[in-house]
gemmi code that builds the backbone of each chain (N, CA, C; Angstrom):
import gemmi

chains = {
    "A": [
        ("MET", (114.677, 115.175, 138.425), (114.101, 114.649, 137.174), (114.238, 113.136, 137.143)),
        ("SER", (113.161, 112.462, 136.838), (113.245, 111.016, 136.714), (112.677, 110.568, 135.381)),
        ("LEU", (113.425, 109.715, 134.735), (112.999, 109.188, 133.445), (112.560, 107.735, 133.639)),
        ("THR", (111.409, 107.433, 133.119), (110.921, 106.046, 133.211), (110.440, 105.598, 131.825)),
        ("LYS", (110.491, 104.307, 131.647), (110.010, 103.701, 130.387), (108.911, 102.709, 130.687)),
        ("THR", (107.812, 102.825, 129.986), (106.737, 101.847, 130.174), (106.434, 101.183, 128.808)),
        ("VAL", (106.097, 99.916, 128.884), (105.702, 99.193, 127.703), (104.351, 98.507, 127.991)),
        ("GLU", (103.368, 98.816, 127.183), (102.033, 98.257, 127.445), (101.294, 97.994, 126.144)),
        ("ILE", (100.407, 97.009, 126.187), (99.472, 96.811, 125.087), (98.366, 97.828, 125.278)),
        ("ASP", (98.297, 98.782, 124.361), (97.321, 99.862, 124.557), (96.127, 99.756, 123.600)),
        ("LYS", (96.154, 98.810, 122.690), (95.016, 98.661, 121.817), (94.914, 97.203, 121.358)),
        ("ILE", (93.713, 96.645, 121.489), (93.450, 95.269, 121.001), (92.180, 95.337, 120.137)),
        ("GLU", (92.298, 94.936, 118.885), (91.141, 95.037, 117.982), (90.873, 93.679, 117.340)),
        ("ILE", (89.617, 93.445, 117.048), (89.212, 92.235, 116.297), (88.846, 92.675, 114.898)),
        ("VAL", (89.559, 92.113, 113.956), (89.374, 92.509, 112.556), (89.067, 91.274, 111.703)),
        ("ASN", (88.158, 91.421, 110.760), (87.840, 90.292, 109.874), (87.368, 89.074, 110.662)),
        ("LYS", (86.460, 89.259, 111.560), (85.815, 88.213, 112.350), (86.687, 87.625, 113.463)),
        ("TYR", (87.958, 87.263, 113.155), (88.709, 86.554, 114.161), (90.186, 86.847, 114.213)),
        ("CYS", (90.643, 87.852, 113.460), (92.036, 88.257, 113.574), (92.177, 89.255, 114.728)),
        ("VAL", (93.123, 89.016, 115.599), (93.299, 89.892, 116.787), (94.500, 90.812, 116.512)),
        ("GLN", (94.198, 92.059, 116.383), (95.240, 93.064, 116.041), (95.701, 93.748, 117.345)),
        ("VAL", (96.985, 93.713, 117.564), (97.553, 94.191, 118.830), (98.528, 95.380, 118.585)),
        ("ARG", (98.381, 96.377, 119.433), (99.331, 97.490, 119.374), (100.008, 97.641, 120.708)),
        ("GLN", (101.322, 97.703, 120.675), (102.121, 97.918, 121.883), (102.689, 99.315, 121.864)),
        ("LYS", (102.519, 99.979, 122.980), (103.028, 101.365, 123.090), (104.204, 101.411, 124.080)),
        ("THR", (105.308, 101.956, 123.621), (106.448, 102.177, 124.505), (106.539, 103.643, 124.778)),
        ("THR", (106.544, 104.020, 126.040), (106.474, 105.415, 126.407), (107.656, 105.796, 127.280)),
        ("ILE", (108.235, 106.956, 127.022), (109.266, 107.526, 127.870), (108.633, 108.671, 128.658)),
        ("LEU", (108.742, 108.598, 129.965), (108.108, 109.621, 130.851), (109.204, 110.381, 131.608)),
        ("GLU", (108.976, 111.646, 131.707), (109.846, 112.470, 132.549), (108.960, 113.080, 133.646)),
        ("ASN", (109.229, 112.702, 134.882), (108.411, 113.124, 136.012), (106.920, 112.850, 135.696)),
        ("ASP", (106.666, 111.681, 135.201), (105.325, 111.209, 134.864), (104.646, 111.929, 133.692)),
        ("ASN", (105.387, 112.744, 133.024), (104.849, 113.412, 131.798), (105.464, 112.718, 130.571)),
        ("GLU", (104.604, 112.356, 129.619), (105.083, 111.667, 128.430), (105.912, 112.626, 127.579)),
        ("ILE", (107.108, 112.191, 127.235), (107.923, 113.036, 126.361), (108.222, 112.328, 125.032)),
        ("SER", (107.935, 111.030, 124.958), (108.161, 110.289, 123.722), (107.386, 108.999, 123.758)),
        ("SER", (106.937, 108.541, 122.598), (106.287, 107.230, 122.534), (106.459, 106.616, 121.143)),
        ("THR", (106.463, 105.300, 121.099), (106.518, 104.611, 119.814), (105.544, 103.451, 119.845)),
        ("PHE", (105.086, 103.034, 118.680), (104.166, 101.899, 118.554), (104.841, 100.730, 117.863)),
        ("SER", (104.392, 99.529, 118.194), (104.746, 98.345, 117.446), (103.489, 97.511, 117.312)),
        ("ARG", (103.327, 96.867, 116.188), (102.057, 96.153, 115.941), (102.305, 94.715, 115.465)),
        ("TRP", (101.342, 93.858, 115.728), (101.320, 92.537, 115.170), (99.878, 92.039, 115.182)),
        ("VAL", (99.644, 90.951, 114.448), (98.280, 90.374, 114.361), (98.366, 88.899, 114.695)),
        ("ILE", (97.417, 88.435, 115.486), (97.348, 86.987, 115.808), (96.187, 86.398, 114.998)),
        ("THR", (96.537, 85.543, 114.075), (95.516, 84.903, 113.249), (95.153, 83.521, 113.814)),
        ("PRO", (93.960, 83.037, 113.480), (93.548, 81.731, 114.031), (94.561, 80.649, 113.705)),
        ("GLY", (94.883, 79.877, 114.707), (95.884, 78.815, 114.518), (97.273, 79.216, 114.929)),
        ("SER", (97.522, 80.484, 115.090), (98.824, 80.939, 115.549), (98.997, 80.702, 117.044)),
        ("ASP", (100.225, 80.582, 117.429), (100.558, 80.379, 118.853), (100.432, 81.747, 119.584)),
        ("TYR", (99.583, 81.780, 120.596), (99.448, 83.047, 121.348), (99.852, 82.867, 122.819)),
        ("SER", (100.587, 81.800, 123.097), (100.914, 81.500, 124.501), (101.857, 82.523, 125.132)),
        ("ASN", (102.553, 83.271, 124.305), (103.453, 84.310, 124.856), (102.837, 85.694, 124.871)),
        ("GLU", (101.573, 85.765, 124.483), (100.914, 87.066, 124.479), (100.476, 87.485, 125.886)),
        ("GLU", (100.192, 88.761, 126.020), (99.706, 89.291, 127.284), (98.350, 88.626, 127.641)),
        ("HIS", (98.024, 88.533, 128.919), (96.886, 87.723, 129.356), (95.573, 88.170, 128.740)),
        ("ARG", (95.372, 89.474, 128.522), (94.115, 89.929, 127.924), (94.040, 89.463, 126.462)),
        ("VAL", (95.167, 89.506, 125.758), (95.166, 89.022, 124.399), (94.905, 87.551, 124.332)),
        ("GLN", (95.507, 86.794, 125.240), (95.279, 85.373, 125.287), (93.814, 85.058, 125.521)),
        ("SER", (93.159, 85.812, 126.431), (91.769, 85.562, 126.730), (90.896, 85.737, 125.502)),
        ("ILE", (91.175, 86.762, 124.742), (90.389, 87.033, 123.519), (90.659, 85.954, 122.490)),
        ("CYS", (91.899, 85.557, 122.321), (92.219, 84.541, 121.331), (91.554, 83.193, 121.719)),
        ("LYS", (91.497, 82.911, 123.005), (90.905, 81.671, 123.442), (89.424, 81.582, 123.031)),
        ("VAL", (88.752, 82.704, 123.127), (87.353, 82.743, 122.751), (87.162, 82.697, 121.235)),
        ("LEU", (87.977, 83.476, 120.521), (87.778, 83.625, 119.084), (88.322, 82.473, 118.276)),
        ("HIS", (89.458, 81.988, 118.670), (90.174, 81.007, 117.815), (89.733, 79.596, 118.123)),
        ("ASN", (88.511, 79.303, 117.862), (88.023, 77.948, 118.043), (88.273, 77.129, 116.781)),
        ("GLU", (87.870, 75.896, 116.792), (88.182, 75.003, 115.656), (87.586, 75.540, 114.338)),
        ("ASN", (86.389, 76.069, 114.423), (85.752, 76.579, 113.203), (86.540, 77.738, 112.623)),
        ("ALA", (86.969, 78.637, 113.502), (87.727, 79.815, 113.025), (89.044, 79.389, 112.400)),
        ("ILE", (89.681, 78.451, 113.082), (90.993, 77.981, 112.558), (90.807, 77.298, 111.210)),
        ("ARG", (89.778, 76.472, 111.106), (89.532, 75.780, 109.833), (89.206, 76.784, 108.735)),
        ("GLU", (88.320, 77.726, 109.051), (87.926, 78.697, 108.042), (89.106, 79.551, 107.560)),
        ("TYR", (89.953, 79.923, 108.510), (91.095, 80.735, 108.141), (92.080, 79.957, 107.286)),
        ("LYS", (92.326, 78.709, 107.680), (93.266, 77.889, 106.916), (92.739, 77.636, 105.513)),
        ("GLU", (91.445, 77.441, 105.414), (90.873, 77.189, 104.055), (91.058, 78.422, 103.184)),
        ("SER", (90.926, 79.613, 103.793), (91.096, 80.809, 103.009), (92.543, 80.954, 102.516)),
        ("LEU", (93.499, 80.436, 103.280), (94.886, 80.481, 102.856), (95.220, 79.363, 101.906)),
        ("ASN", (94.555, 78.221, 102.035), (94.844, 77.129, 101.157), (94.336, 77.372, 99.735)),
        ("LYS", (93.403, 78.238, 99.674), (92.886, 78.549, 98.339), (92.773, 80.075, 98.229)),
        ("PRO", (93.883, 80.707, 97.902), (93.832, 82.190, 97.789), (92.784, 82.621, 96.769)),
        ("SER", (92.174, 83.740, 97.048), (91.091, 84.179, 96.211), (91.568, 84.584, 94.801)),
        ("LEU", (92.871, 84.839, 94.639), (93.378, 85.119, 93.293), (93.275, 83.917, 92.386)),
        ("ASP", (93.174, 82.730, 92.998), (93.108, 81.499, 92.196), (91.688, 81.300, 91.607)),
        ("ASP", (90.735, 82.037, 92.099), (89.338, 81.831, 91.650), (89.172, 82.317, 90.209)),
    ],
    "B": [
        ("MET", (91.762, 130.991, 104.178), (90.724, 130.212, 104.850), (91.166, 129.978, 106.298)),
        ("PRO", (90.327, 130.279, 107.260), (90.742, 130.117, 108.662), (90.746, 128.646, 109.053)),
        ("LEU", (91.637, 128.377, 110.007), (91.661, 127.064, 110.610), (90.634, 127.019, 111.720)),
        ("THR", (89.728, 126.075, 111.676), (88.677, 126.030, 112.681), (88.591, 124.641, 113.340)),
        ("PHE", (88.130, 124.636, 114.556), (87.979, 123.386, 115.302), (86.496, 123.316, 115.677)),
        ("ASN", (85.849, 122.228, 115.282), (84.424, 122.173, 115.496), (84.027, 121.651, 116.880)),
        ("GLY", (85.007, 121.400, 117.706), (84.702, 120.964, 119.076), (84.413, 119.524, 119.245)),
        ("SER", (84.370, 118.726, 118.164), (84.074, 117.310, 118.261), (85.167, 116.457, 117.635)),
        ("GLY", (86.391, 116.923, 117.686), (87.507, 116.109, 117.212), (87.844, 116.319, 115.750)),
        ("THR", (87.362, 117.359, 115.143), (87.665, 117.647, 113.738), (88.246, 119.023, 113.578)),
        ("ILE", (89.363, 119.093, 112.887), (89.992, 120.396, 112.565), (89.797, 120.628, 111.096)),
        ("ASN", (89.159, 121.720, 110.761), (88.933, 122.103, 109.369), (90.041, 122.978, 108.875)),
        ("LEU", (90.636, 122.595, 107.759), (91.775, 123.319, 107.245), (91.443, 123.846, 105.827)),
        ("GLY", (90.436, 124.582, 105.725), (90.038, 125.040, 104.439), (89.363, 123.947, 103.653)),
        ("GLY", (90.049, 123.435, 102.623), (89.419, 122.430, 101.769), (89.489, 121.011, 102.304)),
        ("TRP", (90.148, 120.790, 103.415), (90.218, 119.418, 103.948), (90.254, 119.459, 105.483)),
        ("SER", (90.152, 118.277, 106.076), (89.987, 118.201, 107.514), (90.855, 117.114, 108.113)),
        ("LEU", (91.157, 117.287, 109.374), (91.768, 116.244, 110.161), (90.703, 115.850, 111.190)),
        ("SER", (90.510, 114.543, 111.375), (89.438, 114.149, 112.290), (89.889, 112.885, 113.038)),
        ("ASP", (89.495, 112.755, 114.289), (89.738, 111.514, 115.017), (88.512, 110.622, 114.992)),
        ("ASN", (87.537, 110.972, 114.183), (86.377, 110.126, 113.988), (86.429, 109.486, 112.589)),
        ("ASN", (85.915, 108.300, 112.476), (85.855, 107.671, 111.147), (85.045, 108.561, 110.223)),
        ("SER", (85.592, 108.810, 109.042), (84.924, 109.690, 108.130), (84.829, 109.041, 106.774)),
        ("ASN", (83.725, 109.286, 106.065), (83.577, 108.788, 104.719), (83.948, 109.858, 103.694)),
        ("SER", (84.323, 111.032, 104.205), (84.669, 112.114, 103.286), (86.019, 111.876, 102.654)),
        ("SER", (86.110, 112.145, 101.365), (87.401, 111.952, 100.668), (88.372, 113.082, 100.941)),
        ("SER", (87.973, 114.095, 101.665), (88.902, 115.176, 102.006), (89.161, 115.281, 103.486)),
        ("THR", (88.958, 114.129, 104.172), (89.241, 114.097, 105.616), (90.246, 113.020, 105.916)),
        ("LEU", (91.329, 113.393, 106.570), (92.310, 112.447, 107.080), (91.865, 112.006, 108.446)),
        ("ASP", (91.382, 110.772, 108.563), (90.791, 110.372, 109.861), (91.649, 109.355, 110.607)),
        ("ASP", (92.839, 109.050, 110.062), (93.732, 108.124, 110.844), (95.156, 108.309, 110.379)),
        ("TYR", (96.030, 108.297, 111.333), (97.467, 108.322, 111.028), (98.183, 107.623, 112.165)),
        ("GLU", (99.113, 106.718, 111.808), (99.926, 106.069, 112.846), (101.209, 105.596, 112.192)),
        ("GLU", (102.298, 105.599, 112.951), (103.514, 105.026, 112.475), (104.131, 104.213, 113.570)),
        ("GLY", (104.903, 103.204, 113.197), (105.502, 102.314, 114.209), (106.380, 101.276, 113.583)),
        ("THR", (106.626, 100.240, 114.312), (107.496, 99.162, 113.867), (106.673, 97.849, 113.796)),
        ("TRP", (107.224, 96.912, 113.000), (106.590, 95.586, 112.928), (107.705, 94.565, 112.796)),
        ("ASN", (107.344, 93.289, 112.879), (108.358, 92.227, 112.902), (108.035, 91.142, 111.869)),
        ("PRO", (108.549, 91.277, 110.673), (108.318, 90.283, 109.640), (109.101, 89.001, 109.878)),
        ("TYR", (108.595, 87.904, 109.386), (109.340, 86.647, 109.501), (108.844, 85.685, 108.405)),
        ("TRP", (109.738, 84.787, 108.009), (109.348, 83.780, 107.028), (108.457, 82.760, 107.687)),
        ("SER", (107.434, 82.355, 106.953), (106.508, 81.416, 107.567), (105.791, 80.612, 106.498)),
        ("SER", (105.048, 79.620, 107.019), (104.082, 78.930, 106.163), (102.834, 79.830, 106.095)),
        ("PRO", (101.873, 79.487, 105.240), (100.677, 80.313, 105.149), (99.911, 80.413, 106.473)),
        ("SER", (100.002, 79.393, 107.300), (99.276, 79.451, 108.589), (100.022, 80.283, 109.628)),
        ("GLY", (101.192, 80.803, 109.272), (101.934, 81.668, 110.196), (102.982, 80.983, 111.003)),
        ("THR", (103.145, 79.656, 110.796), (104.170, 78.953, 111.540), (105.574, 79.398, 111.057)),
        ("PRO", (106.403, 79.870, 111.971), (107.723, 80.373, 111.540), (108.576, 79.248, 110.936)),
        ("LEU", (109.241, 79.564, 109.864), (110.118, 78.585, 109.254), (111.417, 78.424, 110.065)),
        ("PHE", (111.822, 79.492, 110.722), (113.050, 79.460, 111.520), (112.669, 79.399, 112.987)),
        ("ALA", (112.009, 78.355, 113.414), (111.614, 78.260, 114.805), (112.822, 78.336, 115.691)),
        ("GLY", (112.696, 79.102, 116.740), (113.789, 79.243, 117.684), (114.895, 80.186, 117.209)),
        ("ASN", (114.730, 80.722, 116.058), (115.731, 81.665, 115.536), (114.969, 82.864, 114.986)),
        ("PRO", (114.548, 83.751, 115.812), (113.693, 84.866, 115.380), (114.362, 85.686, 114.305)),
        ("SER", (113.546, 86.314, 113.495), (114.099, 87.148, 112.463), (114.870, 88.322, 113.065)),
        ("GLN", (115.858, 88.739, 112.322), (116.638, 89.894, 112.776), (116.242, 91.088, 111.909)),
        ("SER", (115.703, 92.044, 112.550), (115.230, 93.219, 111.827), (116.318, 94.267, 111.819)),
        ("PHE", (116.584, 94.795, 110.618), (117.509, 95.913, 110.520), (116.722, 97.192, 110.236)),
        ("GLY", (115.463, 97.149, 110.612), (114.599, 98.275, 110.410), (113.333, 97.838, 109.729)),
        ("SER", (112.225, 97.803, 110.479), (110.927, 97.409, 109.908), (109.901, 98.439, 110.379)),
        ("TYR", (109.412, 99.212, 109.440), (108.562, 100.364, 109.814), (107.249, 100.350, 109.005)),
        ("TYR", (106.245, 100.951, 109.574), (104.985, 101.119, 108.863), (104.442, 102.509, 109.106)),
        ("GLN", (103.634, 102.942, 108.178), (102.848, 104.167, 108.341), (101.465, 103.856, 107.850)),
        ("LYS", (100.478, 104.197, 108.653), (99.082, 104.041, 108.235), (98.531, 105.453, 108.015)),
        ("ILE", (98.090, 105.687, 106.788), (97.508, 106.979, 106.463), (96.094, 106.711, 105.964)),
        ("GLY", (95.102, 107.120, 106.714), (93.738, 106.756, 106.371), (93.619, 105.239, 106.512)),
        ("ASN", (93.147, 104.597, 105.436), (93.073, 103.117, 105.514), (94.157, 102.434, 104.721)),
        ("MET", (95.198, 103.154, 104.342), (96.286, 102.579, 103.574), (97.509, 102.407, 104.453)),
        ("VAL", (98.034, 101.174, 104.417), (99.242, 100.858, 105.187), (100.443, 100.792, 104.266)),
        ("TYR", (101.452, 101.548, 104.566), (102.717, 101.500, 103.833), (103.729, 100.827, 104.740)),
        ("PHE", (104.516, 99.921, 104.176), (105.475, 99.201, 105.039), (106.811, 99.052, 104.346)),
        ("TYR", (107.802, 98.844, 105.169), (109.181, 98.645, 104.713), (109.841, 97.724, 105.693)),
        ("SER", (110.709, 96.871, 105.211), (111.522, 96.089, 106.157), (112.809, 95.593, 105.488)),
        ("TYR", (113.799, 95.551, 106.256), (115.065, 94.913, 105.901), (115.356, 93.920, 106.997)),
        ("PHE", (115.209, 92.649, 106.711), (115.346, 91.677, 107.754), (116.020, 90.410, 107.245)),
        ("GLY", (116.363, 89.542, 108.155), (117.006, 88.296, 107.738), (117.199, 87.378, 108.907)),
        ("HIS", (117.936, 86.334, 108.658), (118.273, 85.357, 109.699), (119.744, 85.044, 109.555)),
        ("LEU", (120.464, 85.103, 110.647), (121.861, 84.766, 110.613), (122.061, 83.294, 110.938)),
        ("ASN", (122.933, 82.688, 110.187), (123.333, 81.315, 110.507), (122.142, 80.377, 110.587)),
        ("SER", (121.254, 80.508, 109.652), (120.026, 79.702, 109.686), (119.996, 78.746, 108.524)),
        ("THR", (119.580, 77.556, 108.824), (119.316, 76.604, 107.754), (118.049, 75.825, 108.126)),
        ("VAL", (117.147, 75.779, 107.252), (115.948, 75.007, 107.513), (115.484, 74.401, 106.210)),
        ("THR", (115.066, 73.149, 106.297), (114.512, 72.495, 105.124), (113.012, 72.504, 105.222)),
        ("TYR", (112.384, 73.005, 104.238), (110.981, 73.154, 104.234), (110.440, 72.398, 103.015)),
        ("ASN", (110.054, 71.188, 103.255), (109.643, 70.343, 102.156), (108.241, 70.694, 101.690)),
        ("THR", (108.184, 71.211, 100.521), (106.859, 71.663, 100.062), (106.665, 71.295, 98.613)),
        ("GLY", (105.480, 71.401, 98.215), (105.189, 71.368, 96.794), (104.933, 72.826, 96.418)),
        ("ILE", (104.691, 73.042, 95.156), (104.433, 74.427, 94.749), (102.946, 74.631, 94.704)),
        ("THR", (102.349, 74.722, 95.822), (100.927, 74.998, 95.901), (100.740, 76.089, 96.927)),
        ("ALA", (99.579, 76.685, 96.876), (99.310, 77.785, 97.798), (99.414, 77.366, 99.252)),
        ("SER", (98.869, 76.168, 99.542), (98.773, 75.798, 100.974), (100.128, 75.377, 101.526)),
        ("THR", (101.082, 75.025, 100.663), (102.375, 74.544, 101.181), (103.528, 75.490, 100.804)),
        ("SER", (103.167, 76.657, 100.385), (104.232, 77.591, 99.971), (104.839, 78.250, 101.196)),
        ("ALA", (105.907, 79.013, 100.936), (106.534, 79.777, 101.967), (106.356, 81.241, 101.643)),
        ("GLY", (106.243, 82.046, 102.680), (106.042, 83.463, 102.449), (106.430, 84.284, 103.658)),
        ("ILE", (105.851, 85.433, 103.771), (106.221, 86.339, 104.864), (104.993, 86.689, 105.689)),
        ("SER", (105.167, 86.589, 107.019), (104.085, 86.928, 107.950), (104.559, 88.072, 108.846)),
        ("GLY", (103.620, 88.543, 109.676), (103.985, 89.550, 110.677), (103.523, 90.940, 110.355)),
        ("PHE", (102.734, 91.129, 109.296), (102.315, 92.466, 108.906), (101.521, 93.126, 110.030)),
        ("PRO", (101.622, 94.444, 110.144), (101.058, 95.138, 111.309), (99.551, 95.228, 111.346)),
        ("TYR", (98.883, 95.145, 110.208), (97.442, 95.201, 110.181), (96.921, 94.054, 109.297)),
        ("VAL", (95.693, 93.684, 109.519), (95.035, 92.702, 108.633), (94.758, 93.402, 107.281)),
        ("SER", (95.077, 92.727, 106.213), (94.768, 93.291, 104.903), (93.297, 93.022, 104.573)),
        ("THR", (92.624, 94.017, 104.085), (91.256, 93.835, 103.673), (91.102, 93.953, 102.152)),
        ("GLY", (92.196, 93.929, 101.489), (92.214, 93.885, 100.020), (93.546, 93.287, 99.634)),
        ("TYR", (93.791, 93.140, 98.358), (95.083, 92.626, 97.932), (96.168, 93.663, 98.184)),
        ("GLY", (97.307, 93.231, 98.689), (98.361, 94.168, 98.936), (99.526, 93.901, 97.970)),
        ("ALA", (100.140, 94.991, 97.542), (101.298, 94.876, 96.668), (102.582, 94.819, 97.512)),
        ("VAL", (103.411, 93.859, 97.214), (104.672, 93.710, 97.944), (105.818, 93.696, 96.949)),
        ("PHE", (106.757, 94.533, 97.180), (107.991, 94.538, 96.374), (109.099, 93.985, 97.188)),
        ("CYS", (109.855, 93.046, 96.670), (110.854, 92.426, 97.507), (112.118, 92.117, 96.716)),
        ("TYR", (113.161, 92.017, 97.480), (114.473, 91.665, 96.926), (115.140, 90.738, 97.911)),
        ("PHE", (115.598, 89.605, 97.443), (116.296, 88.672, 98.321), (117.778, 88.659, 97.997)),
        ("TYR", (118.570, 88.693, 98.992), (120.004, 88.662, 98.751), (120.359, 87.392, 97.987)),
        ("PHE", (121.292, 87.544, 97.076), (121.774, 86.413, 96.311), (122.211, 85.290, 97.236)),
        ("ASN", (121.871, 84.107, 96.890), (122.243, 82.934, 97.653), (121.416, 82.815, 98.953)),
        ("PHE", (120.360, 83.538, 99.017), (119.550, 83.512, 100.209), (118.795, 82.207, 100.361)),
        ("VAL", (118.280, 81.761, 99.263), (117.343, 80.650, 99.363), (117.371, 79.843, 98.086)),
        ("SER", (117.184, 78.576, 98.193), (117.024, 77.778, 96.998), (115.551, 77.439, 96.865)),
        ("TRP", (115.012, 77.812, 95.762), (113.570, 77.674, 95.564), (113.218, 76.397, 94.885)),
        ("ASP", (111.997, 76.043, 95.025), (111.396, 74.972, 94.266), (110.905, 75.553, 92.931)),
        ("GLY", (111.627, 76.482, 92.431), (111.193, 77.157, 91.212), (112.412, 77.661, 90.463)),
        ("PRO", (112.338, 78.826, 89.934), (113.484, 79.373, 89.201), (114.709, 79.474, 90.061)),
        ("GLY", (115.854, 79.567, 89.447), (117.085, 79.679, 90.190), (117.269, 80.979, 90.879)),
        ("TYR", (118.445, 81.173, 91.435), (118.719, 82.408, 92.160), (118.492, 83.610, 91.290)),
        ("GLY", (118.160, 84.673, 91.924), (118.071, 85.925, 91.236), (116.812, 86.158, 90.460)),
        ("PHE", (115.813, 85.285, 90.644), (114.571, 85.499, 89.931), (113.831, 86.681, 90.527)),
        ("ASN", (112.955, 87.214, 89.771), (112.213, 88.380, 90.197), (110.915, 87.935, 90.818)),
        ("PRO", (110.805, 87.877, 92.144), (109.601, 87.353, 92.770), (108.418, 88.305, 92.624)),
        ("MET", (107.269, 87.728, 92.636), (106.034, 88.508, 92.626), (105.328, 88.200, 93.921)),
        ("CYS", (105.071, 89.206, 94.730), (104.505, 88.951, 96.040), (103.199, 89.730, 96.189)),
        ("TYR", (102.291, 89.139, 96.951), (101.088, 89.887, 97.280), (100.554, 89.418, 98.615)),
        ("ILE", (99.881, 90.293, 99.319), (99.236, 89.920, 100.574), (97.802, 89.523, 100.288)),
        ("GLU", (97.425, 88.383, 100.779), (96.062, 87.872, 100.566), (95.078, 88.688, 101.371)),
        ("SER", (93.955, 88.954, 100.792), (92.901, 89.681, 101.500), (92.425, 88.904, 102.715)),
        ("GLY", (92.248, 89.582, 103.824), (91.776, 88.956, 105.052), (92.828, 88.294, 105.869)),
        ("THR", (94.090, 88.466, 105.492), (95.171, 87.788, 106.190), (96.321, 88.784, 106.510)),
        ("THR", (97.372, 88.220, 107.089), (98.602, 88.980, 107.251), (99.750, 88.179, 106.647)),
        ("PHE", (99.457, 87.491, 105.552), (100.446, 86.630, 104.924), (100.690, 87.076, 103.497)),
        ("ALA", (101.980, 87.159, 103.131), (102.352, 87.524, 101.750), (102.821, 86.296, 101.004)),
        ("TYR", (102.070, 85.938, 99.972), (102.510, 84.821, 99.105), (103.667, 85.308, 98.221)),
        ("ILE", (104.537, 84.388, 97.906), (105.644, 84.713, 97.016), (105.583, 83.760, 95.832)),
        ("GLY", (105.690, 84.333, 94.667), (105.597, 83.475, 93.494), (106.373, 84.057, 92.329)),
        ("TYR", (106.155, 83.493, 91.168), (106.859, 83.964, 90.001), (106.023, 83.640, 88.807)),
        ("PRO", (106.225, 84.355, 87.713), (105.416, 84.063, 86.490), (105.992, 82.854, 85.768)),
        ("SER", (105.119, 82.042, 85.321), (105.539, 80.863, 84.543), (104.481, 80.564, 83.533)),
        ("THR", (104.815, 80.608, 82.289), (103.889, 80.407, 81.170), (102.576, 81.140, 81.385)),
        ("GLY", (102.729, 82.385, 81.741), (101.540, 83.231, 81.851), (100.761, 83.049, 83.128)),
        ("GLN", (101.229, 82.204, 84.038), (100.473, 82.000, 85.288), (101.317, 82.366, 86.490)),
        ("TYR", (100.614, 82.588, 87.587), (101.304, 82.863, 88.835), (101.560, 81.513, 89.529)),
        ("VAL", (102.833, 81.221, 89.775), (103.165, 79.963, 90.415), (103.744, 80.254, 91.804)),
        ("TYR", (103.192, 79.568, 92.787), (103.657, 79.780, 94.173), (105.028, 79.204, 94.353)),
        ("ALA", (105.842, 79.935, 95.121), (107.199, 79.485, 95.304), (107.271, 78.687, 96.570)),
        ("GLY", (107.227, 77.374, 96.433), (107.461, 76.525, 97.583), (108.940, 76.382, 97.745)),
        ("ALA", (109.429, 76.718, 98.922), (110.856, 76.726, 99.097), (111.313, 75.348, 99.547)),
        ("ALA", (112.315, 74.841, 98.920), (112.840, 73.523, 99.315), (113.765, 73.698, 100.521)),
        ("THR", (114.659, 74.679, 100.419), (115.616, 74.871, 101.495), (115.914, 76.342, 101.637)),
        ("PHE", (115.793, 76.817, 102.861), (116.287, 78.134, 103.208), (117.622, 77.892, 103.919)),
        ("ALA", (118.650, 78.426, 103.403), (119.915, 78.054, 103.933), (120.949, 79.200, 103.908)),
        ("GLY", (121.960, 78.998, 104.687), (123.114, 79.900, 104.589), (123.093, 80.963, 105.656)),
        ("SER", (124.203, 81.598, 105.848), (124.321, 82.682, 106.799), (124.073, 83.993, 106.111)),
        ("ASN", (123.840, 84.995, 106.928), (123.634, 86.352, 106.443), (122.544, 86.458, 105.374)),
        ("SER", (121.509, 85.671, 105.555), (120.408, 85.790, 104.643), (119.678, 87.110, 104.862)),
        ("ARG", (119.302, 87.735, 103.821), (118.680, 89.064, 103.930), (117.517, 89.224, 102.991)),
        ("CYS", (116.584, 90.000, 103.379), (115.403, 90.242, 102.546), (115.023, 91.703, 102.711)),
        ("MET", (114.729, 92.340, 101.640), (114.206, 93.703, 101.672), (112.821, 93.687, 101.026)),
        ("ILE", (111.859, 94.185, 101.757), (110.526, 94.248, 101.183), (109.883, 95.614, 101.503)),
        ("GLY", (108.971, 95.964, 100.703), (108.210, 97.205, 100.917), (106.906, 97.086, 100.136)),
        ("GLY", (105.973, 97.939, 100.429), (104.743, 97.908, 99.702), (103.618, 98.593, 100.440)),
        ("PHE", (102.406, 98.248, 100.052), (101.251, 98.913, 100.650), (99.999, 98.043, 100.489)),
        ("TYR", (99.054, 98.240, 101.356), (97.779, 97.538, 101.273), (96.716, 98.269, 102.064)),
        ("ILE", (95.479, 97.850, 101.843), (94.348, 98.510, 102.481), (93.938, 97.713, 103.735)),
        ("THR", (93.572, 98.438, 104.740), (93.033, 97.815, 105.950), (91.790, 98.614, 106.383)),
        ("VAL", (91.245, 98.264, 107.520), (90.045, 98.970, 107.948), (90.479, 100.225, 108.693)),
    ],
}
model = gemmi.Model(1)
for chain_id, residues in chains.items():
    chain = gemmi.Chain(chain_id)
    for i, (resn, *xyz) in enumerate(residues, 1):
        res = gemmi.Residue()
        res.name, res.seqid = resn, gemmi.SeqId(i, " ")
        for name, pos in zip(("N", "CA", "C"), xyz):
            atom = gemmi.Atom()
            atom.name, atom.element = name, gemmi.Element(name[0])
            atom.pos, atom.b_iso = gemmi.Position(*pos), 0.0
            res.add_atom(atom)
        chain.add_residue(res)
    model.add_chain(chain)
structure = gemmi.Structure()
structure.add_model(model)
structure.setup_entities()
């Protein structure tokens, strides 16, 4: 019997035009059969540091998080819609 | 009523269904997930207030049922002091980032800060904060009522050891 643990980004989604939603799956395998798994999630918003993200996530952020996206996102935070 | 499987990812359970396809039916559960997340204090743009001192989670969990996200966290920072010079405006306030999904509507956040956790640019210790997650973001503003208005809590100084925060709530996502 061999137990192994794998950690991988198993889902990358783009939500609300430019927010990159990431899901990490941690799996415990016994003889290559999954016996347990857990998820962890986070979101990378325009302007956030993504230098420590997995290379696929970085590639997507590089394309999406251009100056316009960063400015638009910051403006939405600078003036919350509840203030309208 | 028999349990039936239609062969395309939907299980019919009498009056309701489980489906792995997006459904517009109000009697179909088309998504479920649970996991962990990592909240942290930040500016609205997501810049951590405690740079180099990651938040310490004592349990941060979420459950997504359909398009509703329920979350809980007990987290803090040990031996942290940071001065965050702000005014009390939305763009310069301090709040919480790291939510597991992008909010697509306003989210309700219930929170409790340990006494002596933070000195605010607002009411003194022990005030009852009002928090919400802004639509389209993963940021929770923190504020308080003042003369009938919602005032953003710009934090002057986050200081002290054993700072703790408990939050929970829910919001809509896609």
